[in-house]
LUMBA-181918 format. One record per atom (N, C-alpha, C): residue number from 0; atom name; x, y, z. Coordinates in pm, 1 decimal, m for minus. Layout:
REM LUMBA-181918
pt num = NUM atome = CA xx = X yy = Y zz = Z;
...
//
This chain:
REM LUMBA-181918
pt num = 0 atome = N xx = 6212.4 yy = m13198.3 zz = 14262.1;
pt num = 0 atome = CA xx = 6135.1 yy = m13291.9 zz = 14341.6;
pt num = 0 atome = C xx = 6155.7 yy = m13433.5 zz = 14288.6;
pt num = 1 atome = N xx = 6106.9 yy = m13461.4 zz = 14168.7;
pt num = 1 atome = CA xx = 6117.9 yy = m13595.3 zz = 14112.9;
pt num = 1 atome = C xx = 6264.5 yy = m13627.2 zz = 14081.8;
pt num = 2 atome = N xx = 6343.6 yy = m13523.8 zz = 14052.8;
pt num = 2 atome = CA xx = 6483.0 yy = m13542.9 zz = 14015.7;
pt num = 2 atome = C xx = 6570.0 yy = m13584.5 zz = 14133.8;
pt num = 3 atome = N xx = 6518.4 yy = m13579.9 zz = 14255.2;
pt num = 3 atome = CA xx = 6597.7 yy = m13611.9 zz = 14373.0;
pt num = 3 atome = C xx = 6631.5 yy = m13759.7 zz = 14383.1;
pt num = 4 atome = N xx = 6566.8 yy = m13843.8 zz = 14305.0;
pt num = 4 atome = CA xx = 6590.4 yy = m13987.1 zz = 14310.3;
pt num = 4 atome = C xx = 6712.6 yy = m14022.7 zz = 14227.9;
pt num = 5 atome = N xx = 6797.4 yy = m14105.3 zz = 14285.0;
pt num = 5 atome = CA xx = 6917.0 yy = m14148.9 zz = 14214.7;
pt num = 5 atome = C xx = 6878.6 yy = m14250.5 zz = 14106.6;
pt num = 6 atome = N xx = 6954.2 yy = m14255.3 zz = 13998.5;
pt num = 6 atome = CA xx = 6926.1 yy = m14354.3 zz = 13893.6;
pt num = 6 atome = C xx = 6930.4 yy = m14495.9 zz = 13951.4;
pt num = 7 atome = N xx = 6830.5 yy = m14574.0 zz = 13920.3;
pt num = 7 atome = CA xx = 6825.9 yy = m14711.7 zz = 13969.1;
pt num = 7 atome = C xx = 6775.2 yy = m14726.0 zz = 14111.6;
pt num = 8 atome = N xx = 6738.8 yy = m14614.7 zz = 14174.4;
pt num = 8 atome = CA xx = 6690.4 yy = m14621.4 zz = 14312.0;
pt num = 8 atome = C xx = 6551.6 yy = m14684.8 zz = 14316.2;
pt num = 9 atome = N xx = 6527.5 yy = m14767.4 zz = 14416.2;
pt num = 9 atome = CA xx = 6400.8 yy = m14838.6 zz = 14428.4;
pt num = 9 atome = C xx = 6292.7 yy = m14744.1 zz = 14478.1;
pt num = 10 atome = N xx = 6185.2 yy = m14731.6 zz = 14398.5;
pt num = 10 atome = CA xx = 6069.5 yy = m14651.6 zz = 14436.8;
pt num = 10 atome = C xx = 5954.6 yy = m14746.2 zz = 14467.3;
pt num = 11 atome = N xx = 5880.2 yy = m14714.8 zz = 14570.8;
pt num = 11 atome = CA xx = 5771.7 yy = m14800.9 zz = 14616.8;
pt num = 11 atome = C xx = 5636.3 yy = m14734.2 zz = 14599.0;
pt num = 12 atome = N xx = 5534.0 yy = m14814.5 zz = 14576.2;
pt num = 12 atome = CA xx = 5397.1 yy = m14765.8 zz = 14573.0;
pt num = 12 atome = C xx = 5343.7 yy = m14762.7 zz = 14716.2;
pt num = 13 atome = N xx = 5225.0 yy = m14703.2 zz = 14734.5;
pt num = 13 atome = CA xx = 5163.5 yy = m14702.3 zz = 14868.2;
pt num = 13 atome = C xx = 5141.7 yy = m14843.7 zz = 14919.0;
pt num = 14 atome = N xx = 5100.0 yy = m14932.4 zz = 14832.2;
pt num = 14 atome = CA xx = 5077.0 yy = m15071.1 zz = 14871.9;
pt num = 14 atome = C xx = 5204.0 yy = m15139.4 zz = 14919.0;
pt num = 15 atome = N xx = 5314.3 yy = m15113.8 zz = 14850.2;
pt num = 15 atome = CA xx = 5442.0 yy = m15172.5 zz = 14889.5;
pt num = 15 atome = C xx = 5490.8 yy = m15114.8 zz = 15021.9;
pt num = 16 atome = N xx = 5469.6 yy = m14984.7 zz = 15042.8;
pt num = 16 atome = CA xx = 5506.5 yy = m14922.5 zz = 15170.4;
pt num = 16 atome = C xx = 5425.0 yy = m14985.3 zz = 15283.3;
pt num = 17 atome = N xx = 5295.7 yy = m15002.3 zz = 15259.8;
pt num = 17 atome = CA xx = 5208.1 yy = m15061.5 zz = 15361.6;
pt num = 17 atome = C xx = 5255.0 yy = m15202.5 zz = 15396.2;
pt num = 18 atome = N xx = 5289.1 yy = m15282.6 zz = 15296.8;
pt num = 18 atome = CA xx = 5337.9 yy = m15418.2 zz = 15322.2;
pt num = 18 atome = C xx = 5468.9 yy = m15416.8 zz = 15398.6;
pt num = 19 atome = N xx = 5560.0 yy = m15330.0 zz = 15357.1;
pt num = 19 atome = CA xx = 5691.6 yy = m15322.5 zz = 15420.1;
pt num = 19 atome = C xx = 5680.9 yy = m15283.3 zz = 15567.1;
pt num = 20 atome = N xx = 5589.7 yy = m15188.8 zz = 15597.6;
pt num = 20 atome = CA xx = 5574.1 yy = m15140.1 zz = 15734.7;
pt num = 20 atome = C xx = 5466.8 yy = m15215.9 zz = 15812.5;
pt num = 21 atome = N xx = 5402.2 yy = m15312.1 zz = 15746.8;
pt num = 21 atome = CA xx = 5296.9 yy = m15393.0 zz = 15808.9;
pt num = 21 atome = C xx = 5183.0 yy = m15307.4 zz = 15863.7;
pt num = 22 atome = N xx = 5133.6 yy = m15218.1 zz = 15778.0;
pt num = 22 atome = CA xx = 5020.5 yy = m15132.3 zz = 15813.7;
pt num = 22 atome = C xx = 4921.1 yy = m15133.4 zz = 15697.4;
pt num = 23 atome = N xx = 4803.5 yy = m15076.7 zz = 15720.6;
pt num = 23 atome = CA xx = 4704.0 yy = m15062.0 zz = 15615.5;
pt num = 23 atome = C xx = 4743.2 yy = m14945.5 zz = 15523.7;
pt num = 24 atome = N xx = 4693.2 yy = m14948.3 zz = 15401.0;
pt num = 24 atome = CA xx = 4720.6 yy = m14840.4 zz = 15306.0;
pt num = 24 atome = C xx = 4667.9 yy = m14707.4 zz = 15359.9;
pt num = 25 atome = N xx = 4556.7 yy = m14711.7 zz = 15432.2;
pt num = 25 atome = CA xx = 4502.2 yy = m14588.3 zz = 15491.0;
pt num = 25 atome = C xx = 4602.0 yy = m14524.6 zz = 15586.8;
pt num = 26 atome = N xx = 4679.3 yy = m14606.8 zz = 15656.6;
pt num = 26 atome = CA xx = 4780.9 yy = m14553.8 zz = 15747.8;
pt num = 26 atome = C xx = 4887.9 yy = m14479.1 zz = 15669.9;
pt num = 27 atome = N xx = 4927.8 yy = m14532.2 zz = 15555.8;
pt num = 27 atome = CA xx = 5026.7 yy = m14464.6 zz = 15471.3;
pt num = 27 atome = C xx = 4969.0 yy = m14330.0 zz = 15425.6;
pt num = 28 atome = N xx = 4839.9 yy = m14327.9 zz = 15389.3;
pt num = 28 atome = CA xx = 4774.9 yy = m14201.8 zz = 15351.3;
pt num = 28 atome = C xx = 4780.8 yy = m14101.2 zz = 15465.8;
pt num = 29 atome = N xx = 4759.8 yy = m14148.0 zz = 15587.8;
pt num = 29 atome = CA xx = 4765.7 yy = m14058.2 zz = 15704.9;
pt num = 29 atome = C xx = 4906.6 yy = m14005.3 zz = 15725.9;
pt num = 30 atome = N xx = 5006.7 yy = m14091.0 zz = 15708.5;
pt num = 30 atome = CA xx = 5145.3 yy = m14047.4 zz = 15722.3;
pt num = 30 atome = C xx = 5177.6 yy = m13938.4 zz = 15620.7;
pt num = 31 atome = N xx = 5130.3 yy = m13956.0 zz = 15497.7;
pt num = 31 atome = CA xx = 5154.6 yy = m13856.2 zz = 15392.7;
pt num = 31 atome = C xx = 5087.0 yy = m13725.1 zz = 15431.3;
pt num = 32 atome = N xx = 4960.8 yy = m13732.2 zz = 15472.7;
pt num = 32 atome = CA xx = 4885.4 yy = m13611.8 zz = 15508.9;
pt num = 32 atome = C xx = 4950.0 yy = m13538.6 zz = 15625.9;
pt num = 33 atome = N xx = 5008.8 yy = m13613.8 zz = 15719.2;
pt num = 33 atome = CA xx = 5071.5 yy = m13554.0 zz = 15837.3;
pt num = 33 atome = C xx = 5216.2 yy = m13512.2 zz = 15811.7;
pt num = 34 atome = N xx = 5267.7 yy = m13543.5 zz = 15693.8;
pt num = 34 atome = CA xx = 5406.4 yy = m13508.2 zz = 15662.0;
pt num = 34 atome = C xx = 5507.9 yy = m13597.5 zz = 15730.4;
pt num = 35 atome = N xx = 5466.2 yy = m13716.5 zz = 15772.2;
pt num = 35 atome = CA xx = 5556.7 yy = m13807.1 zz = 15843.1;
pt num = 35 atome = C xx = 5642.4 yy = m13891.2 zz = 15750.0;
pt num = 36 atome = N xx = 5609.4 yy = m13890.2 zz = 15621.9;
pt num = 36 atome = CA xx = 5685.5 yy = m13967.4 zz = 15524.2;
pt num = 36 atome = C xx = 5690.7 yy = m13886.6 zz = 15394.4;
pt num = 37 atome = N xx = 5806.4 yy = m13885.5 zz = 15333.1;
pt num = 37 atome = CA xx = 5825.4 yy = m13807.4 zz = 15210.9;
pt num = 37 atome = C xx = 5780.0 yy = m13890.0 zz = 15091.1;
pt num = 38 atome = N xx = 5707.5 yy = m13825.1 zz = 15000.3;
pt num = 38 atome = CA xx = 5661.1 yy = m13895.4 zz = 14881.7;
pt num = 38 atome = C xx = 5679.9 yy = m13806.3 zz = 14759.2;
pt num = 39 atome = N xx = 5668.3 yy = m13866.8 zz = 14644.8;
pt num = 39 atome = CA xx = 5682.4 yy = m13798.2 zz = 14517.0;
pt num = 39 atome = C xx = 5557.6 yy = m13826.2 zz = 14434.5;
pt num = 40 atome = N xx = 5497.5 yy = m13721.0 zz = 14381.6;
pt num = 40 atome = CA xx = 5378.4 yy = m13736.9 zz = 14297.7;
pt num = 40 atome = C xx = 5423.2 yy = m13730.2 zz = 14152.1;
pt num = 41 atome = N xx = 5394.4 yy = m13835.8 zz = 14077.9;
pt num = 41 atome = CA xx = 5430.2 yy = m13838.7 zz = 13936.9;
pt num = 41 atome = C xx = 5318.7 yy = m13771.2 zz = 13856.7;
pt num = 42 atome = N xx = 5343.4 yy = m13736.2 zz = 13731.0;
pt num = 42 atome = CA xx = 5243.0 yy = m13662.5 zz = 13652.2;
pt num = 42 atome = C xx = 5103.9 yy = m13727.0 zz = 13648.2;
pt num = 43 atome = N xx = 5097.1 yy = m13858.3 zz = 13660.0;
pt num = 43 atome = CA xx = 4966.2 yy = m13925.1 zz = 13657.4;
pt num = 43 atome = C xx = 4889.6 yy = m13905.0 zz = 13787.5;
pt num = 44 atome = N xx = 4957.7 yy = m13851.4 zz = 13890.4;
pt num = 44 atome = CA xx = 4894.5 yy = m13829.8 zz = 14020.3;
pt num = 44 atome = C xx = 4928.1 yy = m13936.8 zz = 14122.4;
pt num = 45 atome = N xx = 4992.2 yy = m14041.4 zz = 14079.7;
pt num = 45 atome = CA xx = 5028.5 yy = m14151.8 zz = 14168.6;
pt num = 45 atome = C xx = 5141.8 yy = m14110.0 zz = 14261.8;
pt num = 46 atome = N xx = 5138.5 yy = m14160.6 zz = 14384.4;
pt num = 46 atome = CA xx = 5244.2 yy = m14131.9 zz = 14481.6;
pt num = 46 atome = C xx = 5345.9 yy = m14244.6 zz = 14481.9;
pt num = 47 atome = N xx = 5472.7 yy = m14206.5 zz = 14486.2;
pt num = 47 atome = CA xx = 5581.1 yy = m14303.4 zz = 14498.1;
pt num = 47 atome = C xx = 5670.4 yy = m14261.0 zz = 14613.3;
pt num = 48 atome = N xx = 5737.6 yy = m14358.1 zz = 14672.6;
pt num = 48 atome = CA xx = 5818.9 yy = m14335.8 zz = 14791.4;
pt num = 48 atome = C xx = 5956.5 yy = m14396.8 zz = 14768.6;
pt num = 49 atome = N xx = 6060.7 yy = m14326.0 zz = 14815.6;
pt num = 49 atome = CA xx = 6195.1 yy = m14383.2 zz = 14810.0;
pt num = 49 atome = C xx = 6205.8 yy = m14486.7 zz = 14920.8;
pt num = 50 atome = N xx = 6261.8 yy = m14601.2 zz = 14886.2;
pt num = 50 atome = CA xx = 6272.4 yy = m14710.2 zz = 14983.4;
pt num = 50 atome = C xx = 6354.1 yy = m14667.0 zz = 15104.8;
pt num = 51 atome = N xx = 6460.3 yy = m14591.1 zz = 15082.3;
pt num = 51 atome = CA xx = 6544.0 yy = m14549.3 zz = 15195.6;
pt num = 51 atome = C xx = 6469.3 yy = m14454.2 zz = 15289.6;
pt num = 52 atome = N xx = 6377.4 yy = m14370.8 zz = 15236.4;
pt num = 52 atome = CA xx = 6296.5 yy = m14284.1 zz = 15322.2;
pt num = 52 atome = C xx = 6201.2 yy = m14366.4 zz = 15408.5;
pt num = 53 atome = N xx = 6143.8 yy = m14468.9 zz = 15348.4;
pt num = 53 atome = CA xx = 6050.2 yy = m14555.4 zz = 15421.1;
pt num = 53 atome = C xx = 6123.8 yy = m14631.9 zz = 15530.8;
pt num = 54 atome = N xx = 6239.3 yy = m14686.5 zz = 15497.1;
pt num = 54 atome = CA xx = 6315.7 yy = m14763.0 zz = 15596.3;
pt num = 54 atome = C xx = 6363.6 yy = m14672.9 zz = 15708.8;
pt num = 55 atome = N xx = 6405.4 yy = m14551.1 zz = 15676.6;
pt num = 55 atome = CA xx = 6450.0 yy = m14455.9 zz = 15779.3;
pt num = 55 atome = C xx = 6334.3 yy = m14423.1 zz = 15873.1;
pt num = 56 atome = N xx = 6216.7 yy = m14399.6 zz = 15816.6;
pt num = 56 atome = CA xx = 6098.6 yy = m14367.4 zz = 15895.0;
pt num = 56 atome = C xx = 6061.4 yy = m14485.0 zz = 15984.6;
pt num = 57 atome = N xx = 6070.8 yy = m14606.7 zz = 15930.7;
pt num = 57 atome = CA xx = 6036.1 yy = m14727.1 zz = 16006.7;
pt num = 57 atome = C xx = 6133.4 yy = m14748.2 zz = 16122.2;
pt num = 58 atome = N xx = 6262.3 yy = m14721.7 zz = 16098.1;
pt num = 58 atome = CA xx = 6363.3 yy = m14735.9 zz = 16204.2;
pt num = 58 atome = C xx = 6337.7 yy = m14634.5 zz = 16314.9;
pt num = 59 atome = N xx = 6305.8 yy = m14510.9 zz = 16278.8;
pt num = 59 atome = CA xx = 6277.9 yy = m14407.7 zz = 16379.1;
pt num = 59 atome = C xx = 6155.2 yy = m14443.4 zz = 16462.6;
pt num = 60 atome = N xx = 6051.0 yy = m14494.8 zz = 16398.3;
pt num = 60 atome = CA xx = 5930.1 yy = m14534.5 zz = 16471.8;
pt num = 60 atome = C xx = 5959.5 yy = m14650.2 zz = 16565.9;
pt num = 61 atome = N xx = 6041.6 yy = m14746.2 zz = 16522.7;
pt num = 61 atome = CA xx = 6077.0 yy = m14859.7 zz = 16608.4;
pt num = 61 atome = C xx = 6156.1 yy = m14811.7 zz = 16729.4;
pt num = 62 atome = N xx = 6246.1 yy = m14715.6 zz = 16709.8;
pt num = 62 atome = CA xx = 6323.7 yy = m14660.8 zz = 16821.0;
pt num = 62 atome = C xx = 6233.0 yy = m14588.6 zz = 16920.2;
pt num = 63 atome = N xx = 6135.4 yy = m14514.8 zz = 16868.6;
pt num = 63 atome = CA xx = 6041.0 yy = m14445.7 zz = 16955.8;
pt num = 63 atome = C xx = 5959.6 yy = m14544.7 zz = 17037.5;
pt num = 64 atome = N xx = 5916.5 yy = m14653.6 zz = 16974.4;
pt num = 64 atome = CA xx = 5838.9 yy = m14755.4 zz = 17046.6;
pt num = 64 atome = C xx = 5925.0 yy = m14820.1 zz = 17154.4;
pt num = 65 atome = N xx = 6050.4 yy = m14848.9 zz = 17120.4;
pt num = 65 atome = CA xx = 6140.6 yy = m14913.5 zz = 17214.7;
pt num = 65 atome = C xx = 6166.9 yy = m14822.8 zz = 17335.3;
pt num = 66 atome = N xx = 6177.1 yy = m14692.6 zz = 17311.6;
pt num = 66 atome = CA xx = 6202.9 yy = m14597.5 zz = 17418.9;
pt num = 66 atome = C xx = 6076.5 yy = m14555.5 zz = 17491.8;
pt num = 67 atome = N xx = 5961.8 yy = m14604.9 zz = 17447.1;
pt num = 67 atome = CA xx = 5836.5 yy = m14571.5 zz = 17512.6;
pt num = 67 atome = C xx = 5783.9 yy = m14433.2 zz = 17480.6;
pt num = 68 atome = N xx = 5826.2 yy = m14378.5 zz = 17365.8;
pt num = 68 atome = CA xx = 5785.7 yy = m14243.0 zz = 17332.1;
pt num = 68 atome = C xx = 5660.3 yy = m14236.9 zz = 17245.2;
pt num = 69 atome = N xx = 5607.7 yy = m14349.3 zz = 17202.1;
pt num = 69 atome = CA xx = 5487.8 yy = m14348.8 zz = 17117.9;
pt num = 69 atome = C xx = 5366.6 yy = m14327.3 zz = 17209.2;
pt num = 70 atome = N xx = 5289.7 yy = m14227.0 zz = 17176.6;
pt num = 70 atome = CA xx = 5172.1 yy = m14193.4 zz = 17257.0;
pt num = 70 atome = C xx = 5047.7 yy = m14239.4 zz = 17181.9;
pt num = 71 atome = N xx = 4965.7 yy = m14315.7 zz = 17249.2;
pt num = 71 atome = CA xx = 4840.2 yy = m14361.2 zz = 17188.9;
pt num = 71 atome = C xx = 4736.4 yy = m14253.0 zz = 17205.2;
pt num = 72 atome = N xx = 4670.9 yy = m14218.2 zz = 17094.4;
pt num = 72 atome = CA xx = 4565.0 yy = m14119.2 zz = 17101.9;
pt num = 72 atome = C xx = 4437.0 yy = m14184.0 zz = 17053.4;
pt num = 73 atome = N xx = 4329.3 yy = m14149.8 zz = 17114.5;
pt num = 73 atome = CA xx = 4200.8 yy = m14204.8 zz = 17075.2;
pt num = 73 atome = C xx = 4101.8 yy = m14094.4 zz = 17052.0;
pt num = 74 atome = N xx = 3986.8 yy = m14132.5 zz = 17000.8;
pt num = 74 atome = CA xx = 3882.0 yy = m14033.7 zz = 16975.8;
pt num = 74 atome = C xx = 3787.7 yy = m14028.5 zz = 17091.2;
//
């Protein structure tokens, strides 16, 4: 799991992911809970994300929005 990261690869915190994707940290928590973004839990319990996984996820979401495939759900 943790070994999957290449040496020197940029790892991001939840806060950095939220800034990069322009969302709230709670949204990143929801993505993790829903399995929409891959993360790595270090021994201290902190979550880290590979930058390339975040960028790939962001590109896919942008493509879905552009194609009109994003469905708004409400309570």
